[in-house]
ZAZA-961054 format. One record per residue (C-alpha): x, y, z. Coordinates in steps of 0.1 Angstrom, whole numbers, padded with zeros to 4 digits, always signed. Layout:
N
XYZ...
END
This chain:
380
+0014-0009-0309-0008-0024-0281-0001-0009-0247-0002-0033-0217-0002-0020-0181+0013-0045-0157+0024-0020-0130-0008-0018-0109+0012-0020-0077+0025+0015-0086-0009+0029-0094-0041+0017-0110-0063+0031-0137-0093+0049-0124-0126+0030-0126-0151+0046-0149-0177+0046-0121-0152+0066-0101-0146+0090-0130-0184+0096-0132-0186+0103-0095-0156+0128-0096-0171+0145-0127-0205+0149-0110-0190+0163-0078-0167+0188-0098-0197+0199-0118-0224+0201-0091-0207+0204-0057-0182+0232-0059-0188+0249-0026-0161+0250+0002-0170+0225+0029-0161+0251+0055-0186+0277+0042-0219+0280+0061-0241+0288+0030-0260+0261+0012-0232+0254-0013-0208+0248+0016-0233+0227+0035-0238+0205+0005-0201+0200+0001-0197+0193+0038-0225+0167+0036-0207+0150+0008-0174+0148+0027-0192+0132+0057-0212+0108+0034-0179+0097+0019-0164+0092+0054-0193+0070+0064-0190+0050+0031-0153+0043+0038-0161+0034+0075-0188+0010+0064-0163-0006+0039-0137-0012+0067-0162-0018+0095-0150+0011+0117-0166+0043+0128-0166+0074+0106-0150+0095+0134-0119+0073+0132-0111+0084+0096-0090+0114+0087-0086+0124+0051-0051+0130+0038-0033+0137+0005-0023+0100+0003-0007+0071+0020+0026+0088+0027+0010+0117+0045-0012+0092+0065+0019+0073+0076+0036+0105+0086+0005+0117+0105+0002+0084+0124+0039+0081+0133+0043+0117+0143+0012+0115+0166+0024+0082+0181+0056+0100+0193+0046+0136+0199+0010+0130+0211+0009+0095+0225+0044+0096+0240+0057+0065+0223+0094+0061+0231+0103+0031+0210+0093+0019+0175+0097-0016+0161+0096-0020+0124+0112-0040+0096+0139-0030+0071+0116-0038+0041+0088-0012+0050+0079+0015+0025+0101+0045+0027+0071+0066+0039+0075+0047+0071+0113+0041+0072+0123+0077+0064+0097+0091+0088+0110+0069+0116+0145+0080+0108+0134+0117+0112+0116+0109+0144+0146+0092+0159+0167+0123+0151+0142+0148+0164+0128+0130+0194+0157+0106+0203+0134+0076+0203+0146+0040+0202+0142+0021+0170+0146-0017+0165+0141-0038+0135+0124-0072+0135+0140-0099+0115+0126-0109+0081+0133-0142+0063+0143-0146+0026+0106-0146+0016+0100-0112+0032+0081-0127+0061+0083-0112+0096+0099-0134+0123+0070-0132+0148+0090-0149+0176+0117-0122+0172+0090-0095+0173+0077-0109+0206+0112-0111+0220+0119-0075+0210+0087-0063+0227+0097-0082+0259+0131-0065+0260+0119-0031+0271+0091-0015+0291+0092+0017+0271+0059+0027+0254+0062+0010+0220+0046+0012+0186+0050-0016+0161+0048-0006+0124+0045-0034+0099+0029-0032+0065+0000-0055+0055+0013-0063+0020+0049-0057+0009+0047-0034-0021+0075-0051-0040+0072-0089-0033+0036-0090-0021+0042-0109+0011+0012-0108+0034+0015-0100+0071-0003-0122+0096-0023-0093+0109-0042-0113+0136-0009-0127+0150+0007-0093+0152-0024-0078+0168-0023-0106+0194+0014-0101+0201+0011-0064+0205-0019-0067+0228-0001-0092+0250+0028-0069+0253+0008-0036+0256+0022-0021+0224+0004+0000+0198+0002-0013+0163+0003+0007+0130+0000-0010+0096+0006+0006+0063-0023-0010+0043-0017+0010+0011-0009-0021-0010-0033-0044+0008-0067-0027+0006-0088-0043-0022-0065-0074-0022-0066-0086+0014-0099-0086+0033-0098-0060+0061-0124-0058+0088-0113-0034+0116-0137-0050+0141-0122-0085+0136-0087-0071+0132-0086-0041+0155-0054-0024+0143-0047+0009+0162-0037+0028+0130-0038+0022+0093-0029+0042+0062-0045+0040+0028-0042+0056-0006-0070+0058-0032-0049+0054-0063-0040+0018-0054-0076+0006-0057-0088+0024-0089-0094+0057-0073-0078+0091-0079-0043+0101-0070-0034+0126-0043-0060+0115-0018-0060+0089+0010-0069+0085+0047-0056+0075+0081-0076+0055+0106-0070+0064+0143-0087+0040+0167-0114+0057+0187-0101+0074+0218-0067+0086+0204-0064+0124+0200-0047+0137+0169-0023+0166+0167-0021+0181+0132+0012+0180+0112-0003+0206+0088-0014+0239+0104-0036+0268+0092-0072+0256+0095-0096+0235+0116-0106+0210+0089-0110+0173+0097-0120+0182+0132-0087+0200+0137-0066+0170+0126-0055+0184+0092-0055+0220+0079-0065+0226+0043-0097+0227+0022-0109+0192+0016-0102+0177-0018-0139+0171-0022-0142+0154-0056-0112+0131-0049-0126+0122-0015-0159+0113-0031-0141+0093-0058-0120+0075-0032-0152+0065-0013-0167+0052-0045-0136+0033-0054-0134+0016-0020-0171+0008-0021-0166-0009-0055-0135-0028-0043-0152-0042-0013-0185-0051-0031-0165-0069-0059-0138-0083-0036-0144-0120-0041-0150-0119-0078-0120-0097-0085-0097-0117-0062-0106-0149-0080-0101-0133-0114-0067-0117-0106-0055-0148-0089-0062-0169-0119-0044-0144-0141-0014-0144-0118-0012-0182-0118-0015-0183-0156+0014-0159-0159+0035-0180-0134+0028-0211-0154+0037-0195-0187+0069-0181-0174+0079-0215-0160+0071-0232-0193+0090-0206-0213+0122-0198-0194+0149-0218-0176+0162-0205-0143+0131-0184-0135+0128-0176-0097+0102-0157-0078+0112-0132-0051+0096-0135-0017+0065-0155-0016+0051-0138-0047+0044-0171-0066+0024-0185-0036-0012-0174-0040-0020-0180-0003+0011-0162+0010+0013-0132-0012-0012-0106-0026-0029-0118-0057-0018-0088-0078+0020-0088-0073+0045-0112-0090+0082-0104-0086+0102-0124-0111+0140-0129-0110+0157-0139-0142+0188-0161-0145+0212-0132-0150+0214-0094-0153+0195-0079-0183+0202-0042-0177+0180-0029-0204+0150-0052-0199+0125-0027-0186+0136-0003-0214+0129-0029-0241+0096-0038-0225+0086-0001-0225+0096+0001-0262+0071-0027-0268+0043-0008-0249+0046-0030-0218+0047-0012-0184+0063-0031-0155+0087-0021-0126+0121-0030-0114+0111-0025-0078+0090+0002-0062+0079+0029-0085+0083+0053-0056+0121+0049-0061+0121+0058-0098+0153+0075-0108+0172+0058-0080+0202+0037-0090+0205+0022-0055+0183-0008-0064+0154-0021-0043+0160-0019-0006+0136-0048-0002+0154-0071-0026+0188-0061-0013+0176-0072+0022+0160-0105+0014+0183-0117-0015+0219-0129-0015+0244-0105-0030+0246-0127-0061+0209-0129-0066+0204-0092-0060+0226-0085-0090+0203-0105-0113+0174-0087-0131+0142-0087-0111+0109-0074-0125+0077-0067-0106+0047-0074-0127+0014-0064-0111-0021-0069-0122-0057-0056-0120-0092-0067-0129-0087-0049-0162-0059-0072-0174-0064-0103-0195-0048-0136-0204-0043-0123-0239-0021-0096-0225-0001-0122-0206+0005-0141-0238+0017-0110-0255+0041-0102-0227+0055-0138-0227+0060-0135-0264+0079-0102-0260+0100-0116-0232+0110-0145-0254+0120-0122-0282+0141-0101-0258+0157-0128-0236+0160-0159-0258+0179-0140-0285+0205-0128-0260
END
């Protein structure tokens, strides 16, 4: 049975060049970066080289980057620092953010008694920018805006430049979870000077369990993990050396191949859209996921005409991996909080599947998936 992986928004296969980098580091650079002998100095130099590579890829400075265990930790570190260190008293966000943001904000509201307000989103998952500005003008409290660059379930892209301008005009800080956007949306932190971003390597063909936060230069950082002075005191714990080097390599590849990969994946997504529309009646697409200029090129969230409760199970039996929503919610029977927000009650009860692609997928795989869907759905 052929196995087809169409769940790249959950995680991506590691690029072979990244595997080679990780293997080399694990074999030849096993010193502790905090040690002062030559093995430690070699490891420390590799950490800093990786930091510079990532900074170059994003057009920021190396000193602004803090390595973490992934995007969720990076979001937590940023949000906690905004409140505890930078004295933010109010956070504006949306109800369709990743739970790494929403649950952290809930905890901060409980622990620090901050104000939290939610900006409106439309049925396509787009932020109401006028409402955002109105909310900012309602209070003089020090405020942080937290909005994700690409929605991980429906792929809707935030107008980053517009939000930056709104925040600047209203003296608000701006944090963007860019975990789902890096490698799919061009990100230049000089042209789009976001105050804070979070990223995770496994979303762009790097290893799992490693990511980074970017704190704009000038912001101090209080650690949320204690016990050591690594990362210039921002994060305790021996650096995950081989994963950091692998992440830097993965991002370097993603940036250098950005245009080629974007065109290829966009064509693949459009082909899948066309084949779905030609094969099934009543197909709808959640959010803006079928608009190549309004959604990330790798995410397509498909809503079928009725409820097919075993669809993902049957796809899995045929070797096809896809998602019913965010993989971070696996095991939850509550459904997608994103789809429950943007869809009507009736449409939310219908089966939605998120198919997500990478440069390693092919049109031949699309044809196989369409054939399997026909076998499952048209025989019902």
